[in-house]
C-alpha positions as CSV (number, residue, x, y, z in Angstrom):
1,M,-32.6,-31.9,60.8
2,A,-35.3,-31.0,63.3
3,Q,-38.0,-33.5,64.3
4,M,-41.5,-33.3,62.8
5,G,-43.5,-30.5,64.4
6,Q,-40.5,-28.2,64.8
7,Q,-39.5,-25.4,62.4
8,Q,-37.6,-26.8,59.4
9,T,-34.9,-24.9,57.5
10,T,-33.4,-25.5,54.1
11,Q,-30.7,-23.6,52.3
12,S,-31.6,-21.9,49.1
13,G,-29.1,-21.1,46.4
14,M,-25.5,-19.7,46.9
15,S,-26.6,-16.6,48.8
16,G,-26.4,-18.4,52.1
17,Q,-29.8,-17.1,53.1
18,G,-32.0,-19.8,54.6
19,V,-35.6,-20.4,53.8
20,S,-37.7,-21.5,56.7
21,L,-40.5,-24.0,55.8
22,S,-43.1,-25.0,58.3
23,E,-44.1,-28.6,58.9
24,R,-47.4,-27.8,57.1
25,E,-45.5,-26.5,54.0
26,L,-43.2,-29.5,53.9
27,L,-46.2,-31.9,54.1
28,Q,-47.9,-30.0,51.3
29,I,-44.8,-30.2,49.2
30,A,-44.6,-34.0,49.9
31,L,-48.3,-34.4,49.0
32,N,-47.9,-32.5,45.8
33,E,-44.8,-34.5,44.8
34,A,-46.6,-37.7,45.5
35,K,-49.5,-36.6,43.3
36,L,-47.1,-35.8,40.5
37,T,-45.3,-39.1,40.9
38,A,-48.7,-41.0,40.8
39,S,-49.6,-39.1,37.6
40,A,-46.3,-40.0,35.9
41,V,-46.3,-43.7,37.0
42,N,-49.9,-44.0,35.8
43,T,-48.8,-42.7,32.4
44,F,-45.9,-45.2,32.4
45,A,-48.3,-48.1,33.2
46,L,-50.8,-47.1,30.5
47,E,-48.0,-46.8,27.9
48,S,-46.1,-50.0,28.8
49,S,-46.0,-52.5,26.0
50,S,-44.8,-55.2,28.3
51,D,-47.3,-56.9,30.6
52,T,-44.6,-57.5,33.2
53,L,-43.5,-53.9,33.2
54,R,-47.1,-52.8,33.4
55,R,-47.7,-54.9,36.4
56,D,-44.6,-53.5,38.1
57,Y,-45.7,-50.0,37.4
58,L,-49.2,-50.8,38.8
59,T,-47.6,-52.1,42.0
60,I,-45.5,-49.0,42.3
61,L,-48.6,-46.9,41.7
62,G,-50.4,-48.6,44.5
63,D,-47.4,-47.9,46.8
64,V,-47.5,-44.2,45.8
65,H,-51.2,-44.0,46.5
66,N,-50.7,-45.5,49.9
67,Q,-48.0,-42.9,50.6
68,E,-50.3,-40.1,49.4
69,K,-53.0,-41.4,51.8
70,Q,-50.6,-41.5,54.7
71,I,-49.5,-37.9,54.1
72,Y,-53.1,-36.7,53.6
73,D,-54.2,-38.5,56.8
74,L,-51.3,-36.9,58.8
75,M,-52.2,-33.4,57.3
76,Q,-55.8,-33.9,58.2
77,Q,-55.0,-35.1,61.7
78,K,-52.9,-32.0,62.3
79,G,-55.6,-29.7,60.9
80,Y,-53.6,-28.8,57.9
81,Y,-56.0,-30.2,55.3
82,N,-59.6,-29.5,56.2
83,V,-62.2,-30.9,54.0
84,K,-65.7,-29.3,54.0
85,N,-68.5,-31.8,53.6
86,A,-70.9,-30.9,50.8
87,S,-74.4,-29.9,51.8
88,P,-77.4,-31.6,50.2
89,Q,-77.9,-28.4,48.2
90,D,-74.4,-28.5,46.9
91,I,-74.8,-32.1,45.8
92,A,-78.2,-31.4,44.1
93,Q,-76.6,-28.4,42.3
94,V,-73.8,-30.6,40.9
95,Q,-76.2,-33.4,40.0
96,S,-78.3,-30.9,38.1
97,K,-75.4,-29.4,36.3
98,F,-74.1,-32.8,35.1
99,S,-77.6,-34.2,34.2
100,Q,-78.0,-31.2,31.9
101,G,-74.7,-31.9,30.2
102,Q,-73.1,-28.5,31.0
């Protein structure tokens, strides 16, 4: 498989036609999968009747969150995940909305 930064190709189905995925798309898939995994493991931890099992799930959950952060940081470093800082006006609007109970 090609190194990071180069075009990635995966085979899809039996047709023999390849689907090209960019590094950005692969990282987005990895981030989405990590988010889904975190959600599932969180549910497992909440529903565990065994304290030992719950602690194990919480340890795994921490590991998954660390992986998510690494993927997110890499995406942000490469310019794939740009976050817009909220303006003071945006913050005031949200505060007003929630203080009114809407």
